[in-house]
PLY file of the C-alpha trace (Angstrom):
ply
format ascii 1.0
element vertex 329
property float x
property float y
property float z
element edge 328
property int vertex1
property int vertex2
end_header
82.13 15.43 -83.74
79.35 13.29 -85.11
75.65 13.04 -84.31
73.40 10.02 -84.67
70.90 9.99 -87.48
70.65 12.83 -89.96
70.25 15.78 -87.57
72.63 18.56 -88.66
75.22 19.45 -86.04
74.10 23.10 -85.93
70.58 22.04 -84.90
71.97 19.72 -82.25
73.98 22.58 -80.79
70.99 24.91 -80.82
68.89 22.30 -79.01
71.28 22.28 -76.07
69.96 25.70 -75.14
73.25 27.30 -74.19
73.19 30.92 -75.31
76.79 30.91 -76.48
76.34 27.77 -78.56
72.98 28.93 -79.86
74.68 32.02 -81.26
77.06 29.77 -83.14
74.17 27.79 -84.57
72.26 30.94 -85.52
74.65 31.82 -88.31
75.51 28.65 -90.20
77.43 30.56 -92.84
79.89 31.85 -90.23
80.22 28.77 -88.03
83.69 27.35 -87.61
82.53 23.72 -87.38
81.26 21.77 -90.37
78.64 19.04 -90.62
80.33 16.03 -92.19
78.71 12.65 -92.79
80.50 9.44 -93.71
78.01 6.94 -95.08
78.32 3.32 -96.19
76.00 2.94 -99.17
74.04 -0.27 -99.67
73.36 0.63 -103.27
75.54 -0.65 -106.15
78.70 1.24 -106.95
78.32 4.61 -108.65
78.52 4.64 -112.42
82.00 4.81 -113.81
83.79 3.77 -110.61
86.81 1.57 -111.13
87.22 -1.54 -109.03
90.91 -1.12 -108.36
91.18 2.56 -107.38
89.43 5.19 -105.33
87.25 7.24 -107.66
85.37 10.35 -106.59
82.17 11.49 -108.26
81.69 15.14 -107.36
78.21 16.65 -107.49
77.82 20.42 -107.32
75.30 21.53 -104.72
72.76 24.13 -105.85
71.13 25.84 -102.88
69.46 23.21 -100.71
69.29 20.31 -103.14
71.86 18.10 -104.71
71.79 16.07 -107.89
74.12 13.23 -108.64
74.35 10.33 -111.06
71.36 8.03 -110.79
69.82 9.78 -107.82
66.88 12.08 -107.41
67.14 15.54 -105.88
67.45 15.43 -102.11
67.74 17.83 -99.20
71.40 18.54 -98.45
71.61 18.56 -94.64
75.40 18.28 -94.37
78.29 20.39 -95.60
80.22 17.35 -96.79
79.10 13.76 -97.37
81.47 10.88 -98.07
79.62 7.89 -99.48
81.52 4.60 -99.56
80.05 2.07 -101.97
79.75 -1.69 -101.60
83.22 -1.81 -103.06
85.37 0.22 -100.60
87.31 1.48 -103.61
84.25 3.45 -104.72
83.91 6.79 -102.97
81.42 9.52 -103.80
81.89 13.02 -102.39
79.00 15.48 -102.11
79.67 18.97 -100.82
78.18 22.39 -100.25
79.39 24.49 -103.17
78.76 27.70 -101.25
81.42 26.65 -98.74
83.94 24.76 -100.87
85.41 25.13 -104.33
85.40 22.13 -106.65
89.21 22.19 -106.90
89.47 22.02 -103.10
87.26 18.97 -102.87
89.08 17.23 -105.71
92.25 17.78 -103.70
90.57 16.10 -100.72
89.73 13.05 -102.81
93.25 12.95 -104.23
94.65 13.03 -100.69
92.31 10.24 -99.61
93.41 8.15 -102.57
97.07 8.92 -101.84
96.83 7.83 -98.20
94.86 4.68 -99.08
97.42 3.70 -101.72
100.21 4.39 -99.24
98.64 2.04 -96.70
97.87 -0.77 -99.13
101.15 -0.63 -101.04
103.26 -0.98 -97.92
101.10 -3.52 -96.14
98.44 -2.61 -93.59
100.19 -4.50 -90.78
103.62 -2.95 -91.35
102.95 0.60 -92.59
103.50 3.33 -90.00
101.62 6.64 -89.99
104.79 8.68 -90.30
105.76 6.82 -93.47
102.58 7.82 -95.30
102.76 10.64 -97.86
101.30 13.97 -96.75
100.74 15.82 -100.03
100.15 14.72 -103.59
102.57 15.42 -106.42
100.24 18.05 -107.87
100.11 19.80 -104.49
103.89 19.64 -104.17
104.25 21.19 -107.61
101.80 23.90 -106.67
103.67 24.71 -103.45
107.13 24.73 -104.98
106.38 26.37 -108.32
102.94 27.84 -108.84
102.84 29.69 -105.53
106.40 31.00 -105.89
106.45 32.89 -109.19
109.56 34.84 -108.24
112.14 32.16 -107.65
115.05 33.20 -105.46
118.37 31.68 -106.54
119.18 28.73 -104.25
122.53 30.25 -103.29
120.67 33.00 -101.43
119.41 30.39 -98.99
122.77 28.76 -98.47
124.06 31.16 -95.88
125.24 30.31 -92.41
124.79 32.25 -89.18
128.42 33.50 -89.29
127.83 34.70 -92.86
124.80 36.72 -91.82
126.49 38.13 -88.70
129.67 39.15 -90.50
127.69 40.75 -93.31
125.68 42.74 -90.76
128.88 43.72 -88.94
130.41 45.00 -92.17
127.33 47.11 -92.87
127.48 48.61 -89.40
131.21 49.26 -89.61
130.75 51.04 -92.94
127.84 53.08 -91.65
129.24 54.20 -88.31
132.78 55.29 -87.45
132.35 54.46 -83.78
130.21 51.38 -83.45
130.97 49.52 -80.26
129.11 46.98 -78.18
129.02 47.97 -74.53
128.91 45.60 -71.59
127.19 47.64 -68.85
128.33 45.49 -65.93
132.04 46.01 -66.58
132.20 48.95 -68.95
134.09 46.88 -71.54
133.58 47.68 -75.20
134.35 45.84 -78.40
133.62 46.84 -81.97
131.95 44.50 -84.41
135.17 44.35 -86.38
137.14 43.37 -83.28
134.54 40.74 -82.43
134.73 39.15 -85.89
138.55 39.13 -85.92
138.77 37.60 -82.44
136.11 34.99 -83.26
137.93 34.03 -86.46
141.18 33.61 -84.51
139.33 31.46 -81.98
138.10 29.28 -84.86
141.69 28.88 -86.06
142.68 27.94 -82.50
139.99 25.25 -82.34
141.07 23.74 -85.65
144.70 23.67 -84.55
143.97 22.34 -81.05
141.48 19.69 -82.18
142.59 18.60 -85.68
140.80 15.24 -85.60
137.35 16.68 -84.99
134.74 16.58 -87.79
134.27 20.33 -87.93
131.29 21.33 -90.02
129.54 18.03 -89.39
129.34 16.92 -85.78
131.29 18.99 -83.28
130.00 20.48 -80.03
131.77 22.87 -77.67
130.49 23.68 -74.20
130.37 27.28 -72.93
130.34 27.37 -69.13
130.62 31.12 -68.66
128.20 33.80 -67.39
126.72 35.95 -70.16
129.24 38.59 -71.20
130.98 39.89 -74.32
133.34 36.92 -74.28
130.33 34.58 -74.41
129.20 36.02 -77.74
132.72 35.97 -79.17
133.00 32.28 -78.23
129.62 31.52 -79.80
130.63 33.17 -83.08
134.07 31.54 -82.98
132.55 28.08 -82.52
130.18 28.70 -85.44
133.06 29.84 -87.65
134.97 26.70 -86.71
132.00 24.64 -87.92
130.77 23.57 -84.52
127.67 23.87 -82.36
127.74 25.48 -78.95
126.23 24.01 -75.80
125.34 26.76 -73.35
125.86 25.69 -69.73
124.30 27.98 -67.13
126.67 28.24 -64.12
123.61 28.45 -61.84
122.47 24.96 -62.85
123.47 21.85 -60.82
126.94 20.60 -61.75
125.80 17.01 -62.25
123.18 18.12 -64.78
125.73 20.18 -66.72
128.25 17.33 -66.68
125.63 14.94 -68.02
124.85 17.36 -70.85
128.55 17.65 -71.73
129.12 13.91 -71.78
125.86 13.07 -73.54
126.54 15.62 -76.30
130.06 14.28 -76.87
131.50 17.76 -76.42
134.89 18.33 -78.07
135.98 20.77 -75.39
134.75 23.11 -72.69
135.22 26.86 -72.44
135.03 28.23 -68.91
136.74 30.68 -66.54
139.96 30.02 -64.64
138.15 30.05 -61.29
135.61 27.51 -62.59
138.02 24.97 -64.13
137.28 21.49 -62.75
134.01 22.53 -61.11
131.99 20.19 -63.34
134.33 17.22 -63.31
134.60 17.24 -67.11
137.49 15.02 -68.28
137.77 16.45 -71.79
139.92 19.39 -72.95
139.09 22.53 -70.96
140.06 26.08 -71.93
140.02 28.92 -69.39
138.92 31.69 -71.70
140.17 34.53 -69.48
143.68 33.11 -69.85
143.27 31.94 -73.44
142.67 35.31 -75.09
146.35 36.24 -75.04
147.15 33.07 -77.00
144.21 33.56 -79.37
145.01 37.21 -80.07
148.57 36.26 -81.05
147.37 33.90 -83.81
148.21 35.04 -87.34
144.99 35.97 -89.14
146.51 37.34 -92.33
145.68 34.29 -94.45
142.09 33.84 -95.73
139.96 31.66 -93.48
137.32 29.38 -94.98
134.76 28.21 -92.47
133.63 24.58 -92.87
130.20 25.54 -91.52
127.29 24.69 -93.79
123.60 25.60 -93.60
123.01 22.03 -92.40
125.59 22.30 -89.60
123.92 22.31 -86.15
124.14 25.74 -84.52
123.55 24.83 -80.89
122.29 22.19 -78.48
119.93 22.66 -75.57
118.94 20.17 -72.92
115.40 20.08 -71.60
113.95 18.24 -68.63
113.48 14.61 -69.57
110.58 12.42 -68.49
113.07 9.73 -67.43
114.85 12.05 -64.98
117.73 12.74 -67.35
117.91 15.88 -69.53
117.26 15.34 -73.23
119.27 17.13 -75.89
117.67 18.74 -78.92
0 1
1 2
2 3
3 4
4 5
5 6
6 7
7 8
8 9
9 10
10 11
11 12
12 13
13 14
14 15
15 16
16 17
17 18
18 19
19 20
20 21
21 22
22 23
23 24
24 25
25 26
26 27
27 28
28 29
29 30
30 31
31 32
32 33
33 34
34 35
35 36
36 37
37 38
38 39
39 40
40 41
41 42
42 43
43 44
44 45
45 46
46 47
47 48
48 49
49 50
50 51
51 52
52 53
53 54
54 55
55 56
56 57
57 58
58 59
59 60
60 61
61 62
62 63
63 64
64 65
65 66
66 67
67 68
68 69
69 70
70 71
71 72
72 73
73 74
74 75
75 76
76 77
77 78
78 79
79 80
80 81
81 82
82 83
83 84
84 85
85 86
86 87
87 88
88 89
89 90
90 91
91 92
92 93
93 94
94 95
95 96
96 97
97 98
98 99
99 100
100 101
101 102
102 103
103 104
104 105
105 106
106 107
107 108
108 109
109 110
110 111
111 112
112 113
113 114
114 115
115 116
116 117
117 118
118 119
119 120
120 121
121 122
122 123
123 124
124 125
125 126
126 127
127 128
128 129
129 130
130 131
131 132
132 133
133 134
134 135
135 136
136 137
137 138
138 139
139 140
140 141
141 142
142 143
143 144
144 145
145 146
146 147
147 148
148 149
149 150
150 151
151 152
152 153
153 154
154 155
155 156
156 157
157 158
158 159
159 160
160 161
161 162
162 163
163 164
164 165
165 166
166 167
167 168
168 169
169 170
170 171
171 172
172 173
173 174
174 175
175 176
176 177
177 178
178 179
179 180
180 181
181 182
182 183
183 184
184 185
185 186
186 187
187 188
188 189
189 190
190 191
191 192
192 193
193 194
194 195
195 196
196 197
197 198
198 199
199 200
200 201
201 202
202 203
203 204
204 205
205 206
206 207
207 208
208 209
209 210
210 211
211 212
212 213
213 214
214 215
215 216
216 217
217 218
218 219
219 220
220 221
221 222
222 223
223 224
224 225
225 226
226 227
227 228
228 229
229 230
230 231
231 232
232 233
233 234
234 235
235 236
236 237
237 238
238 239
239 240
240 241
241 242
242 243
243 244
244 245
245 246
246 247
247 248
248 249
249 250
250 251
251 252
252 253
253 254
254 255
255 256
256 257
257 258
258 259
259 260
260 261
261 262
262 263
263 264
264 265
265 266
266 267
267 268
268 269
269 270
270 271
271 272
272 273
273 274
274 275
275 276
276 277
277 278
278 279
279 280
280 281
281 282
282 283
283 284
284 285
285 286
286 287
287 288
288 289
289 290
290 291
291 292
292 293
293 294
294 295
295 296
296 297
297 298
298 299
299 300
300 301
301 302
302 303
303 304
304 305
305 306
306 307
307 308
308 309
309 310
310 311
311 312
312 313
313 314
314 315
315 316
316 317
317 318
318 319
319 320
320 321
321 322
322 323
323 324
324 325
325 326
326 327
327 328
């Protein structure tokens, strides 16, 4: 927000007469808004300013006056003043030292210089906003190193969802002798150990049934089953296989679900025997209530190495699209 002339914003708010806004203006030290002025100076460039780069001359404000190079003391009516010289490459920054630290304001000038250089180096007519840098190298160094004195080994970050789940399952299995997950609607139970073993066998089944799929990179499997224990086993099994799951709510319109399946390039579809063919999906379809017997018979004695990586997509969801078609994210 800007005001005409040199009237501070706090005074302009107070003049409106609204009690709520007047309270904000009454305590300038606590106000959330700041008075900022951007001024184009008609005077010659500040001393020491280079002609080919943005140079900031910072003057420390002492109480209500400010002193800067070649200028007499003046009343400081704004919290921050940007003064652009006759040469646009010359920028002077004045600021209220009771509100801002010198290092903070130097960072602001560095960021201004960084953005300006990003625009001019790439061409004003062709440079896009998203291509501009967002932080300076010194800020990046501060974020990555100075503010993280206790560096955690990178390998600690490189863990997948299956890794975390299996680790948690092992802890629970070691802590409790009877540790089962109960499904209230049917009374079925399954231990964490049983869930991990069955999911791993399902991953082996997917690899064997779909050998040409880029598991660990770009593989999606649809799950068209009401929420139940089997749903979670399938989710974990797909993750272990190196794929992403696409949850398909049976209560949603069939044409919407079919569009999601086809648009995602789903490798296969898991559903129930009574629901096979209900969506019109032409790809491989597995009736999970009939498939478990086959999955449980798979040999799981050999070590299984999941191709899943931390960069492997975990799931896809489709939201309502503005064009009338769902959009996957």
